[in-house]
C-alpha positions in Angstrom: -4.9 26.9 7.7 -7.7 28.0 5.3 -10.6 25.8 4.6 -10.7 23.9 1.4 -13.2 25.3 -1.2 -15.2 24.1 -4.1 -12.4 25.0 -6.6 -9.9 22.9 -4.6 -12.2 19.9 -5.0 -12.6 20.4 -8.7 -8.9 21.0 -9.2 -8.2 17.6 -7.5 -11.0 15.5 -9.0 -11.3 17.2 -12.4 -15.1 17.3 -12.5 -18.1 17.7 -10.2 -19.2 14.2 -11.4 -15.9 12.6 -10.3 -15.9 14.4 -7.0 -19.5 13.4 -6.3 -18.8 9.8 -7.2 -15.7 9.7 -4.9 -17.9 11.0 -2.0 -20.8 8.8 -3.0 -23.2 11.8 -3.0 -25.4 13.6 -5.5 -23.9 16.3 -7.6 -26.5 18.7 -6.2 -24.7 18.5 -2.8 -21.5 19.9 -4.4 -23.5 22.6 -6.1 -24.9 23.6 -2.7 -21.4 23.9 -1.3 -20.4 26.1 -4.2 -23.5 28.3 -3.6 -22.8 28.5 0.2 -19.1 29.2 -0.3 -18.1 26.5 2.2 -17.6 22.8 2.5 -19.1 21.1 5.6 -16.4 20.3 8.2 -17.0 16.5 8.2 -16.9 16.4 4.4 -13.6 18.3 4.5 -12.2 15.6 6.8 -13.6 12.9 4.5 -12.0 14.6 1.5 -8.7 14.9 3.3 -8.8 11.2 4.0 -9.9 10.2 0.5 -7.1 12.3 -1.0 -4.4 11.1 1.4 -4.0 14.6 2.6 -3.7 16.3 -0.9 -6.8 18.3 0.1 -6.5 19.7 3.6 -9.4 20.3 6.0 -9.5 23.7 7.5 -8.8 24.5 11.2 -12.5 24.7 11.8 -12.6 20.9 11.4 -10.1 20.3 14.2 -12.8 19.9 16.8 -14.2 16.9 14.8 -10.8 15.0 14.5 -10.3 11.8 16.4 -8.0 12.5 19.4 -4.4 11.3 18.7 -5.1 11.0 15.0 -2.5 12.8 12.8 -3.6 14.6 9.7 -2.1 13.3 6.5 
């Protein structure tokens, strides 16, 4: 499974402001992700949980999942 990207987040939340508010982080953090071209694995898992699985964390996040926990 491919990792979620910045565009996926904006598509879901509509704006960078809304995404930052949902994650309770500064907008500059999201800008950093855009510039880096990747979303940190733990943030991907947080976004997957916040969106009830509408955004999916990439396979690189699997090592951070709680054993026995099913992805949404």
